[in-house]
N, C-alpha and C positions, 0 to 999 in steps of 0.2 A: 354518627362521628362527628363531632364537631368541627366546620371549616379551620382550616389555619389562618391565624391572625395575618393581616394583610402586613406585607413589610413596608417600612415606612424610609427606608435609604433608598438612595438613587443606584439605580442598578448600571453597572459598567458594561461595555458590550464585550469585556472578555468573559465576565460573570455569566452573560446570557449564552456565549460559545461556548463555553465549559458545560453548563447543562444542557445544552442541544448535543454536543457530543455524547455525553451520558445518555440520551434517551437513544440517539443512533448507534450506542453500542447495545445499548439493552433491547431495542427492537428492529435496527434499521429505518432505512426514510419513512417508511408508512408510520412508526412512533411518532417522528419528529411532527408534529402539528402545533401551532400557536396554542392551542387551550392546552395542551398537555404542557408547554411551556410556562405559561402561566401558572398551573397549578405547582409545577416542579418549583416555581421561582415564586411562588406566595404574592404576586403581582399583577396587574393588569395588563389589558394588549397594551394600551398607551405607550406604559414605560419599555414595553419591547418593542414596538413599531417605532420610537423614538430613536432607535438605537440599529436597526435592522430594516428593510425595505418590506421583504417579503421572504417565503421559505428558500429560493434560490439564492438570494444574498446570504442568507444563515448556512446555508448546507457550505457556499463557496468559503466564508468566515470561518467555518467549523474545519474545512479541508485544509486550508492556508496555516491554520495553528499547528495542526499535526504533522502537514509537512514540514512548516519552517522551523520545527524542534529537531526534525532529521537534518536537513542540507544547511541550515547554521549553527548546528551542534559543532565544539571546538574537537579537533582531534590533534592534540598536541604533538609536536615530534615526529609526527607520520609523515613518512614519504608519501609521496603523490599516488601512486599504488595502491599503500596501504590505505589510504585518506578514502579514496575510489570505493575500495573493498567493504571500508567501514559504512561511509554515506548508500553503498546500494544494499547492504544489509540493512541497514537502519530503514530503508525503505519497504524492504521486503517485510520487515517485522511490525511496520507500523499499520501497513495493507494487511497482516495477518490479523491483527490487533483492533484492525478498523474497516471492517469489509468493504464498507459505504464509499471508501476514499478513494479508492480506484473506480469505481465506476463513476463518480464525481469527477475526475479528470479526465476520463475518457470523454465526457459529456461536455464539458466546458474548456477545452484546452488552451484557452486565452487568459482564463485564469490567473493570478499568482503563484499559485502552487506549482503548477507546472512549468513555468518558467522560471521558477527558480529552481527546479529541478535541473533544467537542461543547461542553465547558466551554472550551477555546480559541476557538474559532468564536463560540462564542457570546458570550466576554467582549469579541473584536474586534468583532463585532457591534454590541454594546451602544456599543463607542465609536465606533463610524459613526454611531451616534444613531437605529438602527434602532429605533421603538416600542413598547415591551412587549407590545402584542396582536399584532404581527406578529413580535416577536422569535422565539418557539416554532417557527413554520412557515417562518423563512428560514433559521434554522438547520439544522432538520431537511433542507429541500433542499438546502442547500449542502452538508452531509455527505454526504447521498444521493446529489449530484453529482460531488464528490471521490472517496468510495468507489467507487463505481458504475463511473467510466470509469478509475480506477485498476486495479480489478479485471478489466474487460474487457482493458485494457491489457496486463496481465500474464498476459492467457489467450492473446492475439493474439501477443505475444511469443513464448512458449513454442512457439506452433503455427508462426512463422514464422522460429524457431530451426531448425527442421529442414530449411528450404531458406533460399535467398537472401530477404533483406527485400524488394528490389526485385522481384525473380521474384516472391513472392508475392501484391504488392500488384500488380503489372501485370498479373497473371492475373484477379484478383479485376476490376481495371478493365477489361479485355478484353471481363470476361463483362459488365459494366454498360453498356458502349459499344454491346455487339451487341442491349441490349433496346428495345422499341418505343418511340419517343422520345413517342410519343402515349400512350400507358400510363403510362410512367414516365418523364415530362419531368426531374423533377429530376436522380433517379437517372442518367439518362442524361448530364446535363450534368456533373454529380459526378464520373462518371469520368474526366475531365481531372486533376481537383485529386487525386484518391485516390493515386496510383502515389508522390508525390511529396512528398505532404503530410508536417509534423513534427507527432509524438504529442505533445509536449511543448507545442510551440507552441499548436496545436489545444485543446488543455487550459485552456491560461492562458485564450484566447478566450473560452471558456466560461466562465472564472471574471469575465473582465473584464465581459462580456455580463450575467451576474449581479449584478454591482456596479453595473452602468449601471441595472438593474430597482431593487433595493433604495434604490437613490437616491431614486426617486421616493415611498416611503415617509415620508419624514422630513419 
């Protein structure tokens, strides 16, 4: 196969980040190498290093781009409560679509992506009337819930992708159902719901429980 012709136009950082995101989505962090990126973009190393310093910088920029689309997305005419549900679900879906994002957020929490998440959620909680003394704890609890559940869901999705999701959950539900109901009464009862539950609906149910709780703080 003949090599691709070398591109002659100047690469923008946005184009590089978009190509990096494609590689990450296709094969995870291991797939993101500067060699793979130069092949994808039909360019040389110098054109990429002119825009990004290293792989860590590129991962951070890709994460910023994914998260930025969620937290800056317009929620016209929505109440703070509905806007918060929309942002939370947007983050859940983004991490589900781009599983590497969750790992990057936990690895480098000082980067802009996580700061933007805190700022957006903190602003919406302020608009909901959460008092100052409780605001820090409320924002931390909600961010940890959103990122924790989203990250776990993405990890589970990778496992169940290797098999049929229904069969995967059915096998676990079967194991739970066979547990001693006296020792594991809740888990034994929950087995009936595990097989057919919807991850997004359960996630939103958790957000609603959280919102009901913070309503008592006002």
